[in-house]
Residue frames as qw, qx, qy, qz and C-alpha x, y, z in Angstrom:
[[0.730, -0.107, -0.640, -0.215, 40.39, 56.64, -40.17],
 [0.671, -0.618, 0.202, -0.355, 39.57, 55.35, -36.70],
 [0.055, -0.509, 0.850, -0.122, 42.00, 53.10, -34.82],
 [0.087, 0.071, 0.987, -0.119, 39.30, 50.55, -34.14],
 [0.412, -0.314, -0.535, -0.667, 35.79, 49.79, -35.30],
 [0.220, -0.031, 0.680, -0.698, 33.03, 49.57, -32.71],
 [0.219, 0.430, 0.875, -0.050, 29.49, 48.09, -32.52],
 [0.043, 0.016, -0.328, -0.943, 27.47, 49.90, -35.16],
 [0.306, 0.558, 0.688, -0.348, 23.83, 50.97, -35.22],
 [0.155, 0.136, 0.549, 0.810, 22.18, 52.12, -38.43],
 [0.366, 0.199, 0.159, -0.895, 19.30, 54.46, -39.14],
 [0.463, 0.314, 0.826, -0.065, 16.20, 52.36, -39.90],
 [0.153, 0.097, -0.484, -0.856, 14.77, 52.81, -43.39],
 [0.405, 0.331, 0.701, -0.486, 10.98, 52.78, -43.15],
 [0.109, -0.007, -0.684, -0.722, 8.83, 51.84, -46.15],
 [0.563, 0.193, 0.360, -0.719, 5.08, 52.35, -46.33],
 [0.033, -0.015, -0.933, -0.357, 3.12, 49.48, -47.88],
 [0.531, -0.245, -0.320, -0.746, -0.55, 49.02, -48.75],
 [0.782, -0.298, -0.543, -0.069, -0.53, 46.12, -46.28],
 [0.376, 0.229, -0.541, 0.717, 1.47, 47.94, -43.56],
 [0.503, -0.707, -0.472, -0.155, 0.30, 48.98, -40.11],
 [0.225, -0.885, 0.164, -0.372, 1.17, 50.58, -36.76],
 [0.913, -0.388, -0.060, 0.106, 3.21, 47.82, -35.09],
 [0.688, 0.324, -0.174, 0.625, 6.68, 48.97, -36.16],
 [0.023, -0.586, 0.203, -0.784, 6.07, 52.13, -34.16],
 [0.670, -0.537, 0.014, -0.513, 3.78, 50.85, -31.41],
 [0.962, -0.271, -0.007, 0.037, 5.70, 47.66, -30.57],
 [0.832, 0.071, 0.005, 0.550, 9.25, 48.22, -31.85],
 [0.290, -0.791, -0.077, 0.534, 9.53, 52.00, -31.40],
 [0.526, 0.192, 0.438, 0.704, 10.36, 52.79, -35.02],
 [0.017, 0.470, 0.077, -0.879, 10.15, 56.42, -36.23],
 [0.257, 0.416, 0.772, 0.406, 7.29, 55.81, -38.66],
 [0.082, 0.169, 0.002, -0.982, 5.31, 58.67, -40.19],
 [0.588, -0.026, -0.346, -0.731, 2.15, 56.84, -41.24],
 [0.706, -0.153, 0.556, -0.410, -0.13, 54.00, -40.16],
 [0.910, 0.389, -0.016, -0.141, 0.86, 52.03, -43.26],
 [0.002, -0.730, 0.684, 0.013, 4.51, 51.38, -42.34],
 [0.969, 0.086, -0.118, -0.201, 5.24, 47.89, -43.61],
 [0.897, 0.094, -0.185, 0.389, 9.01, 47.41, -43.45],
 [0.261, -0.920, 0.288, 0.059, 11.95, 48.67, -41.44],
 [0.835, 0.390, -0.262, 0.286, 15.22, 47.86, -43.19],
 [0.643, -0.747, 0.081, 0.149, 17.69, 47.58, -40.33],
 [0.374, -0.551, 0.562, 0.491, 20.85, 46.78, -42.31],
 [0.731, 0.590, 0.340, -0.040, 20.88, 47.05, -46.08],
 [0.284, -0.456, 0.493, 0.685, 23.36, 47.21, -48.93],
 [0.487, 0.564, 0.645, 0.168, 20.65, 47.11, -51.61],
 [0.303, 0.141, 0.268, 0.903, 21.39, 49.71, -54.27],
 [0.197, -0.534, -0.302, -0.765, 19.46, 52.90, -53.57],
 [0.678, -0.639, -0.128, -0.341, 18.80, 51.85, -49.99],
 [0.634, 0.235, -0.547, 0.494, 22.23, 51.70, -48.37],
 [0.584, -0.713, -0.364, 0.133, 22.19, 51.87, -44.56],
 [0.213, 0.712, -0.240, 0.624, 23.80, 54.85, -42.79],
 [0.518, -0.145, -0.644, 0.544, 25.50, 54.71, -39.37],
 [0.274, -0.792, -0.223, -0.498, 23.69, 56.58, -36.61],
 [0.680, -0.730, -0.006, 0.066, 26.08, 56.17, -33.64],
 [0.746, -0.405, 0.205, 0.488, 29.63, 57.13, -32.72],
 [0.201, -0.602, 0.342, 0.693, 32.44, 58.68, -34.76],
 [0.183, 0.019, 0.789, 0.586, 31.33, 57.04, -37.99],
 [0.298, 0.629, 0.590, -0.410, 27.83, 58.53, -37.82],
 [0.381, 0.761, -0.055, -0.522, 26.67, 59.57, -41.28],
 [0.044, 0.443, -0.810, -0.382, 28.87, 57.10, -43.14],
 [0.844, 0.142, -0.159, -0.493, 27.13, 54.50, -45.30],
 [0.874, -0.207, 0.440, -0.009, 27.59, 50.76, -44.99],
 [0.806, 0.542, 0.076, 0.225, 29.04, 50.77, -48.50],
 [0.168, 0.867, -0.341, 0.322, 31.63, 53.39, -47.50],
 [0.602, -0.594, 0.502, -0.180, 32.58, 51.38, -44.42],
 [0.938, 0.095, 0.320, 0.091, 33.05, 48.23, -46.49],
 [0.621, 0.723, -0.077, 0.294, 35.25, 50.18, -48.90],
 [0.041, -0.831, 0.424, -0.358, 37.41, 51.67, -46.16],
 [0.517, -0.507, 0.623, -0.296, 37.60, 48.86, -43.62],
 [0.603, 0.308, -0.679, -0.283, 37.04, 45.85, -45.89],
 [0.680, -0.084, -0.727, 0.054, 37.84, 42.66, -43.97],
 [0.081, 0.084, -0.609, 0.784, 37.98, 44.50, -40.63],
 [0.537, 0.021, 0.149, -0.830, 34.26, 45.05, -41.01],
 [0.822, 0.156, -0.258, -0.484, 33.26, 41.96, -42.96],
 [0.805, -0.284, 0.519, 0.046, 35.91, 39.32, -42.21],
 [0.107, -0.486, 0.694, 0.520, 38.55, 38.07, -44.64],
 [0.256, 0.148, 0.922, 0.250, 36.54, 35.19, -46.09],
 [0.284, 0.744, 0.547, -0.257, 33.40, 37.32, -46.48],
 [0.104, 0.809, -0.202, -0.542, 35.34, 40.08, -48.22],
 [0.183, -0.295, 0.820, 0.454, 37.02, 37.54, -50.52],
 [0.258, 0.364, 0.887, 0.116, 33.64, 36.12, -51.49],
 [0.145, 0.816, 0.558, -0.042, 31.43, 39.21, -51.67],
 [0.357, 0.404, 0.060, 0.840, 33.83, 42.13, -51.97],
 [0.010, -0.062, 0.316, -0.947, 32.32, 45.35, -50.62],
 [0.548, -0.293, -0.408, -0.669, 28.74, 44.09, -50.96],
 [0.345, -0.218, 0.710, -0.574, 27.33, 43.37, -47.52],
 [0.206, 0.006, -0.917, -0.341, 25.74, 39.93, -48.04],
 [0.117, -0.454, -0.860, 0.200, 22.66, 40.16, -45.78],
 [0.226, -0.409, -0.183, -0.865, 19.50, 42.28, -45.69],
 [0.207, -0.249, -0.808, 0.493, 17.93, 42.56, -42.23],
 [0.273, -0.366, -0.285, -0.843, 14.31, 43.69, -41.76],
 [0.206, 0.271, 0.770, -0.540, 11.34, 43.96, -39.46],
 [0.195, -0.202, -0.635, -0.720, 7.98, 43.57, -41.22],
 [0.322, 0.241, 0.611, -0.682, 4.48, 44.50, -40.04],
 [0.142, -0.196, -0.785, -0.570, 1.76, 42.80, -42.06],
 [0.342, 0.163, 0.445, -0.811, -1.45, 44.53, -40.99],
 [0.809, 0.371, 0.060, -0.452, -3.05, 43.00, -44.08],
 [0.877, -0.009, 0.432, 0.210, -1.94, 39.93, -46.04],
 [0.066, -0.612, 0.515, 0.597, 0.96, 40.31, -48.47],
 [0.722, 0.452, -0.316, -0.418, 0.88, 39.11, -52.05],
 [0.933, -0.095, 0.334, 0.096, 1.73, 35.50, -52.82],
 [0.299, 0.865, -0.390, -0.104, 5.27, 35.56, -54.18],
 [0.952, -0.081, 0.113, 0.272, 8.45, 33.63, -54.88],
 [0.077, -0.878, 0.396, 0.259, 12.16, 34.49, -55.19],
 [0.830, 0.470, -0.300, 0.020, 14.63, 33.07, -57.72],
 [0.850, -0.388, 0.088, 0.345, 17.80, 31.22, -56.73],
 [0.316, -0.682, 0.314, 0.580, 21.30, 32.57, -57.35],
 [0.415, 0.015, 0.707, 0.572, 21.66, 31.06, -60.81],
 [0.202, 0.689, 0.640, 0.272, 18.36, 32.36, -62.15],
 [0.147, -0.933, -0.184, 0.272, 18.69, 35.77, -60.48],
 [0.381, -0.523, 0.416, 0.638, 22.19, 36.25, -61.87],
 [0.364, 0.231, 0.729, 0.532, 21.07, 35.24, -65.36],
 [0.079, 0.761, 0.589, 0.259, 18.01, 37.53, -65.39],
 [0.201, -0.959, -0.169, -0.103, 18.91, 40.43, -63.10],
 [0.483, 0.523, -0.412, 0.569, 22.65, 40.31, -62.39],
 [0.451, -0.597, 0.284, -0.599, 21.68, 39.82, -58.76],
 [0.044, -0.139, 0.942, -0.301, 21.89, 37.33, -55.94],
 [0.453, -0.399, -0.721, -0.341, 18.87, 35.13, -55.43],
 [0.332, -0.473, 0.314, -0.754, 16.87, 35.36, -52.24],
 [0.609, -0.267, -0.737, 0.120, 16.84, 32.69, -49.58],
 [0.189, -0.516, 0.238, -0.801, 15.33, 34.03, -46.36],
 [0.375, -0.291, -0.844, 0.251, 13.85, 33.18, -42.98],
 [0.343, -0.629, -0.129, -0.686, 11.15, 34.54, -40.69],
 [0.282, -0.161, -0.768, 0.552, 11.03, 34.79, -36.91],
 [0.268, -0.693, -0.496, -0.449, 7.54, 35.71, -35.73],
 [0.138, 0.208, -0.450, 0.858, 7.83, 38.52, -33.16],
 [0.333, 0.219, 0.569, -0.719, 4.08, 38.80, -32.59],
 [0.165, -0.165, -0.790, -0.567, 0.85, 37.53, -34.13],
 [0.544, -0.122, 0.128, -0.820, -2.85, 38.24, -33.68],
 [0.560, 0.028, 0.785, -0.263, -5.05, 35.30, -32.64],
 [0.731, 0.495, 0.451, -0.131, -5.85, 33.23, -35.72],
 [0.206, 0.809, -0.394, -0.385, -3.03, 34.73, -37.81],
 [0.894, 0.124, 0.406, 0.145, -1.74, 32.56, -40.63],
 [0.089, 0.711, -0.481, -0.505, 0.92, 32.58, -43.32],
 [0.912, 0.387, 0.037, -0.129, 1.53, 30.66, -46.53],
 [0.126, -0.678, 0.695, 0.203, 4.67, 28.63, -47.20],
 [0.094, -0.204, 0.941, 0.254, 5.00, 25.99, -49.90],
 [0.578, -0.039, -0.521, -0.627, 2.41, 23.61, -51.34],
 [0.649, -0.232, 0.532, -0.492, 0.04, 21.25, -49.52],
 [0.900, 0.182, 0.395, -0.003, 0.61, 18.59, -52.21],
 [0.442, -0.224, 0.559, 0.665, 3.13, 17.85, -54.95],
 [0.481, 0.765, 0.277, -0.326, 2.22, 19.88, -57.97],
 [0.586, 0.083, 0.450, 0.669, 3.60, 20.95, -61.36],
 [0.065, -0.162, 0.179, 0.968, 3.58, 23.97, -63.64],
 [0.249, -0.291, -0.662, -0.644, 0.33, 23.06, -65.40],
 [0.413, -0.576, -0.696, 0.115, -1.57, 22.36, -62.18],
 [0.300, -0.419, -0.246, 0.821, -0.22, 25.56, -60.66],
 [0.040, 0.032, -0.329, -0.943, -1.29, 27.67, -63.65],
 [0.314, -0.423, -0.749, -0.402, -4.73, 26.05, -63.73],
 [0.393, -0.619, -0.582, 0.351, -5.38, 26.94, -60.10],
 [0.229, -0.334, -0.037, 0.914, -3.95, 30.43, -60.57],
 [0.100, -0.105, -0.499, -0.854, -6.07, 31.19, -63.63],
 [0.423, -0.503, -0.687, -0.311, -9.20, 29.91, -61.90],
 [0.219, -0.620, 0.267, -0.704, -8.43, 32.04, -58.80],
 [0.902, -0.380, -0.088, -0.184, -8.09, 28.87, -56.72],
 [0.493, 0.554, -0.567, 0.359, -4.34, 29.07, -56.09],
 [0.306, -0.511, 0.572, -0.564, -4.76, 29.02, -52.31],
 [0.938, -0.089, 0.012, -0.335, -6.39, 25.56, -52.59],
 [0.924, 0.189, -0.239, 0.233, -2.97, 24.00, -53.28],
 [0.224, 0.639, -0.434, 0.595, -0.89, 26.21, -50.96],
 [0.609, -0.279, -0.652, 0.354, 0.16, 25.23, -47.44],
 [0.233, -0.756, 0.002, -0.611, -1.25, 27.49, -44.72],
 [0.561, -0.074, -0.649, 0.509, 0.31, 27.62, -41.24],
 [0.400, -0.872, -0.226, -0.167, -1.24, 29.10, -38.09],
 [0.543, 0.358, -0.366, 0.665, 1.39, 31.19, -36.32],
 [0.514, -0.836, -0.186, 0.036, 2.25, 32.56, -32.91],
 [0.028, -0.908, 0.403, -0.112, 5.15, 34.52, -31.46],
 [0.509, -0.522, 0.683, 0.042, 8.38, 32.52, -31.59],
 [0.865, 0.324, 0.382, 0.016, 7.55, 30.53, -34.72],
 [0.165, -0.613, 0.550, 0.542, 10.34, 30.17, -37.28],
 [0.812, 0.486, 0.316, -0.063, 10.09, 29.47, -41.01],
 [0.362, -0.425, 0.557, 0.614, 12.97, 28.89, -43.42],
 [0.620, 0.693, 0.242, -0.278, 12.23, 29.96, -47.00],
 [0.524, -0.213, 0.559, 0.606, 14.75, 28.72, -49.54],
 [0.251, 0.402, -0.359, -0.804, 14.67, 30.39, -52.96],
 [0.290, -0.009, -0.841, -0.457, 11.85, 28.86, -54.99],
 [0.101, -0.380, -0.870, 0.297, 9.38, 28.41, -52.16],
 [0.179, -0.580, -0.404, -0.684, 6.02, 30.13, -52.76],
 [0.352, -0.350, -0.629, 0.599, 5.06, 32.16, -49.68],
 [0.117, -0.650, -0.214, -0.720, 3.01, 35.02, -48.24],
 [0.120, -0.051, -0.643, 0.755, 2.81, 36.68, -44.84],
 [0.194, -0.629, -0.717, -0.229, -0.74, 36.81, -43.53],
 [0.176, -0.736, -0.051, -0.651, -2.54, 39.66, -41.76],
 [0.654, -0.708, 0.042, -0.265, -1.77, 40.44, -38.13],
 [0.922, -0.126, -0.040, 0.364, 1.88, 39.31, -38.10],
 [0.021, -0.940, 0.341, -0.020, 5.00, 41.19, -36.97],
 [0.967, -0.062, 0.102, 0.225, 8.22, 39.42, -37.87],
 [0.221, -0.750, 0.488, 0.388, 11.97, 39.66, -38.29],
 [0.876, 0.472, 0.094, 0.006, 13.29, 38.71, -41.73],
 [0.377, -0.625, 0.556, 0.398, 16.85, 37.70, -42.52],
 [0.807, 0.526, 0.269, -0.015, 17.74, 37.26, -46.18],
 [0.647, 0.072, 0.305, 0.696, 20.36, 37.48, -48.87],
 [0.004, 0.568, -0.041, -0.822, 21.10, 40.95, -50.19],
 [0.082, 0.202, 0.764, 0.607, 18.58, 40.95, -53.02],
 [0.348, 0.327, 0.336, -0.812, 15.40, 42.83, -53.81],
 [0.327, 0.110, -0.719, -0.603, 14.21, 40.46, -56.55],
 [0.398, 0.184, 0.760, -0.480, 10.63, 39.35, -55.89],
 [0.194, -0.119, -0.733, -0.641, 8.15, 37.76, -58.29],
 [0.441, 0.111, 0.456, -0.765, 4.59, 38.63, -57.31],
 [0.028, 0.110, 0.952, 0.285, 2.29, 35.76, -58.30],
 [0.249, -0.614, -0.667, -0.340, -1.11, 36.75, -56.98],
 [0.099, 0.107, -0.352, 0.925, -2.29, 39.82, -55.04],
 [0.064, 0.463, 0.807, -0.360, -5.91, 38.86, -54.30],
 [0.169, 0.614, 0.544, 0.546, -7.11, 41.35, -56.97],
 [0.270, -0.814, -0.341, 0.385, -6.74, 44.31, -54.62],
 [0.389, 0.821, 0.074, 0.411, -6.02, 47.82, -55.94],
 [0.524, -0.037, -0.292, 0.799, -3.18, 50.05, -54.77],
 [0.096, -0.557, -0.384, 0.730, -3.69, 53.54, -53.33],
 [0.162, 0.336, -0.310, -0.875, -4.34, 54.86, -56.85],
 [0.753, 0.283, 0.273, -0.528, -6.95, 52.20, -57.64],
 [0.597, 0.523, -0.554, -0.252, -4.66, 50.19, -59.91],
 [0.984, -0.172, 0.041, 0.007, -3.91, 46.48, -59.65],
 [0.314, -0.744, 0.542, 0.233, -0.27, 45.84, -58.85],
 [0.551, 0.530, -0.589, -0.263, 1.93, 44.21, -61.49],
 [0.911, -0.212, 0.343, -0.090, 2.23, 40.43, -61.41],
 [0.121, 0.670, -0.697, -0.225, 5.28, 38.45, -62.55],
 [0.901, -0.006, 0.349, -0.258, 3.69, 35.08, -63.22],
 [0.819, 0.539, -0.193, 0.044, 5.77, 34.31, -66.32],
 [0.205, 0.677, -0.608, 0.360, 9.02, 34.99, -64.47],
 [0.573, -0.422, 0.541, -0.448, 7.85, 33.00, -61.47],
 [0.953, 0.127, -0.054, -0.271, 7.14, 29.76, -63.34],
 [0.759, 0.394, -0.446, 0.265, 10.81, 28.81, -63.75],
 [0.022, 0.550, -0.557, 0.622, 11.67, 29.92, -60.21],
 [0.728, -0.359, 0.174, -0.558, 9.09, 27.86, -58.28],
 [0.040, 0.211, -0.967, 0.136, 9.90, 24.67, -56.39],
 [0.662, -0.137, -0.316, -0.666, 6.76, 22.59, -57.05],
 [0.479, 0.003, -0.857, 0.188, 7.64, 19.86, -54.54],
 [0.633, -0.644, -0.162, -0.398, 5.70, 19.09, -51.38],
 [0.305, 0.338, -0.713, 0.533, 7.49, 18.99, -48.01],
 [0.520, -0.452, -0.724, 0.034, 6.11, 17.36, -44.89],
 [0.434, -0.728, -0.345, 0.402, 7.12, 20.07, -42.45],
 [0.355, 0.717, 0.102, 0.591, 7.58, 23.75, -43.29],
 [0.398, -0.880, 0.073, -0.250, 7.95, 24.99, -39.71],
 [0.479, 0.477, -0.608, 0.417, 11.40, 25.04, -38.09],
 [0.780, -0.569, -0.260, -0.021, 11.61, 23.20, -34.77],
 [0.374, 0.525, -0.475, 0.599, 14.09, 24.39, -32.14],
 [0.621, -0.548, -0.487, 0.275, 14.81, 24.30, -28.43],
 [0.055, 0.806, -0.097, 0.581, 15.38, 27.39, -26.30],
 [0.721, -0.406, -0.373, 0.420, 17.75, 27.31, -23.34],
 [0.156, -0.986, -0.050, 0.038, 18.55, 30.47, -21.41],
 [0.276, -0.864, 0.365, 0.209, 21.86, 32.30, -21.78],
 [0.477, -0.251, 0.719, 0.439, 23.25, 30.36, -24.73],
 [0.350, 0.340, -0.449, -0.749, 22.84, 30.43, -28.53],
 [0.639, 0.215, 0.704, -0.222, 19.94, 28.24, -29.66],
 [0.129, -0.131, 0.691, 0.700, 20.30, 27.27, -33.36],
 [0.555, 0.497, 0.340, -0.574, 17.35, 28.24, -35.55],
 [0.779, 0.620, 0.080, -0.049, 18.60, 28.18, -39.15],
 [0.410, -0.570, 0.542, 0.462, 21.94, 27.21, -40.63],
 [0.765, 0.565, 0.296, 0.088, 22.39, 27.50, -44.39],
 [0.685, 0.153, 0.153, 0.696, 25.13, 28.61, -46.76],
 [0.133, 0.699, 0.199, 0.674, 23.79, 32.18, -46.73],
 [0.236, -0.602, 0.316, -0.694, 23.29, 32.81, -43.02],
 [0.475, -0.208, -0.808, 0.280, 23.22, 31.24, -39.58],
 [0.337, -0.556, 0.015, -0.759, 20.65, 32.49, -37.07],
 [0.411, -0.166, -0.807, 0.389, 20.52, 31.70, -33.35],
 [0.407, -0.756, -0.269, -0.437, 18.09, 32.73, -30.64],
 [0.363, 0.137, -0.594, 0.705, 19.44, 34.21, -27.41],
 [0.492, -0.742, -0.311, -0.333, 17.35, 34.59, -24.27],
 [0.453, 0.316, -0.488, 0.676, 19.58, 36.37, -21.79],
 [0.562, -0.767, -0.291, -0.106, 19.15, 36.69, -18.05],
 [0.604, -0.674, 0.168, 0.390, 22.82, 37.41, -17.31],
 [0.104, 0.796, -0.421, -0.422, 25.89, 38.83, -19.11],
 [0.913, 0.300, 0.267, 0.071, 26.75, 36.96, -22.31],
 [0.208, -0.729, 0.486, 0.434, 30.42, 36.98, -23.33],
 [0.852, 0.492, 0.177, -0.026, 31.44, 36.18, -26.90],
 [0.324, -0.568, 0.576, 0.490, 34.73, 35.33, -28.58],
 [0.775, 0.569, 0.214, -0.174, 34.39, 35.29, -32.39],
 [0.174, -0.669, 0.615, 0.380, 38.09, 34.91, -33.21],
 [0.464, 0.009, 0.864, 0.195, 37.20, 31.63, -34.99],
 [0.493, 0.632, 0.546, -0.242, 34.38, 33.09, -37.07],
 [0.300, -0.133, 0.446, 0.833, 36.10, 35.59, -39.40],
 [0.045, -0.550, -0.630, -0.546, 32.75, 37.35, -39.96],
 [0.241, -0.296, 0.167, -0.909, 30.61, 40.19, -38.63],
 [0.147, -0.366, -0.901, 0.182, 27.76, 39.33, -36.21],
 [0.263, -0.374, -0.204, -0.865, 24.34, 41.01, -36.13],
 [0.071, -0.288, -0.836, 0.462, 22.02, 41.22, -33.11],
 [0.309, -0.431, -0.390, -0.753, 18.32, 42.03, -33.53],
 [0.056, 0.008, 0.724, -0.688, 16.76, 42.82, -30.16],
 [0.333, -0.375, -0.734, -0.457, 13.26, 41.33, -29.95],
 [0.558, -0.735, -0.327, -0.203, 12.59, 42.11, -26.30],
 [0.695, -0.584, -0.126, 0.401, 14.19, 43.77, -23.29],
 [0.266, 0.922, -0.179, 0.219, 17.23, 46.06, -23.23],
 [0.819, -0.422, 0.083, 0.380, 20.89, 46.09, -22.29],
 [0.083, 0.897, -0.349, -0.257, 24.32, 47.22, -23.46],
 [0.917, 0.305, -0.065, 0.250, 26.98, 45.86, -25.77],
 [0.360, -0.858, 0.329, 0.164, 30.47, 46.21, -24.29],
 [0.885, 0.351, -0.039, 0.303, 33.82, 45.74, -26.01],
 [0.655, -0.430, -0.004, 0.622, 37.44, 46.50, -25.06],
 [0.337, -0.149, 0.215, 0.904, 38.47, 50.08, -25.79],
 [0.093, -0.396, -0.529, -0.745, 34.98, 51.19, -26.90],
 [0.362, -0.125, 0.306, -0.871, 32.08, 53.05, -25.34],
 [0.304, 0.242, 0.891, -0.235, 29.13, 50.94, -24.21],
 [0.247, -0.048, -0.526, -0.813, 26.43, 50.70, -26.88],
 [0.483, 0.129, 0.601, -0.623, 22.82, 50.55, -25.63],
 [0.267, -0.034, -0.791, -0.550, 20.43, 48.20, -27.39],
 [0.426, 0.136, 0.596, -0.667, 16.72, 47.82, -26.77],
 [0.522, 0.395, 0.753, -0.067, 13.66, 46.10, -28.23],
 [0.511, 0.811, 0.271, -0.084, 13.37, 46.86, -31.95],
 [0.057, 0.889, -0.405, -0.206, 17.04, 47.86, -32.39],
 [0.953, 0.238, 0.008, 0.188, 19.78, 46.14, -34.37],
 [0.268, -0.845, 0.422, 0.191, 23.54, 46.22, -33.77],
 [0.854, 0.461, -0.214, 0.112, 26.34, 45.11, -36.10],
 [0.636, -0.649, 0.350, 0.228, 29.53, 43.76, -34.51],
 [0.474, 0.743, -0.443, -0.164, 32.46, 44.19, -36.95],
 [0.952, 0.096, -0.276, 0.093, 34.57, 41.09, -37.62],
 [0.444, 0.483, -0.472, 0.589, 37.66, 42.74, -36.11],
 [0.410, -0.501, 0.374, -0.664, 35.89, 43.10, -32.76],
 [0.578, 0.085, -0.808, -0.074, 36.58, 39.55, -31.68],
 [0.331, -0.268, -0.779, 0.461, 35.71, 39.92, -27.98],
 [0.271, -0.321, -0.028, -0.907, 32.56, 41.58, -26.69],
 [0.057, -0.259, -0.892, 0.365, 29.68, 41.05, -24.27],
 [0.331, -0.492, -0.388, -0.705, 25.97, 41.77, -24.04],
 [0.128, -0.089, -0.729, 0.667, 24.85, 42.80, -20.57],
 [0.229, -0.595, -0.655, -0.407, 21.09, 42.72, -20.02],
 [0.143, -0.246, 0.340, -0.896, 19.45, 45.47, -17.94],
 [0.722, 0.032, 0.401, -0.563, 16.41, 43.15, -17.91],
 [0.682, 0.088, 0.714, 0.128, 15.66, 39.82, -19.56],
 [0.256, 0.600, -0.377, -0.658, 16.51, 40.10, -23.27],
 [0.785, 0.276, 0.552, 0.058, 15.60, 38.17, -26.38],
 [0.123, 0.732, -0.404, -0.536, 17.81, 38.58, -29.46],
 [0.913, 0.381, 0.129, 0.064, 18.47, 37.01, -32.83],
 [0.374, -0.654, 0.510, 0.416, 22.17, 36.43, -33.53],
 [0.788, 0.587, 0.179, -0.047, 23.03, 36.35, -37.24],
 [0.179, -0.697, 0.558, 0.413, 26.26, 35.71, -39.15],
 [0.795, 0.474, -0.298, -0.233, 27.60, 33.92, -42.23],
 [0.756, -0.430, 0.491, 0.045, 29.22, 30.62, -41.29],
 [0.096, -0.416, 0.801, 0.421, 31.73, 28.57, -43.25],
 [0.760, 0.218, -0.287, -0.541, 30.09, 26.69, -46.11],
 [0.791, -0.242, 0.544, -0.138, 29.70, 23.01, -45.41]]
């Protein structure tokens, strides 16, 4: 075993999708092998898709193995007490070259009852968007199960869904139960609970690569959907240079935006949790006492273990990053 953990980078897991495109490679530098790459899982503890370290002495070890060996040194005492060796977050980049299906995720209670899984609350940060790009989040009016089913069966579901025009920098919080879909021409970062439970509601009647319609989960979705209407689905925030700008704070994750023009020093002694940085633009290095410098550039993700309480990010040029951790529950 090593004397001390260090900032960890993981091998991206690339998944081709019928709606995927070239942006993961062209914009974020991912090692994709097709022009239909839809998702890059940056950090994952989802069964069958466990992330593997790609830097330093622990290269080749899985995230699950690290959690088993280092436990609270990696995760933090309170995170380990709550989740055990299961890393609680799934971190992705998504390229929607075509629109995704309309879908919903169950909450913890329903997901545990049906699947023995966590539910899925998530958020999106739009990295880039084509002119006129849109996404769906929530309803544009209060509705109910019967109204929803009537519109779905008549292929008029989008009439009651809320559509949002998007541009780079937009943020959307998606609690479990919110109907949503990423539209065409959008590259985004997604932070979510560790769960791969998705109920596909409507897929615009498009066939897959074999000419078959994809399975829908309408019956499962009905009890998972939040049918309420909300006045504002977009997350407002301010952005000041060289300090954390709060984007989303919920019981599952806290996400801040960092726009760095100078070295950023961090003391997380108080946090008792790992911290994740997703680099959205620029490049620099992560420094920490007793460890080698870790380079990070646009499209890369770095995990700071909980035991590494003092570290710094030094930009080689202006940088934009998402900072993600699990805060104390309110």
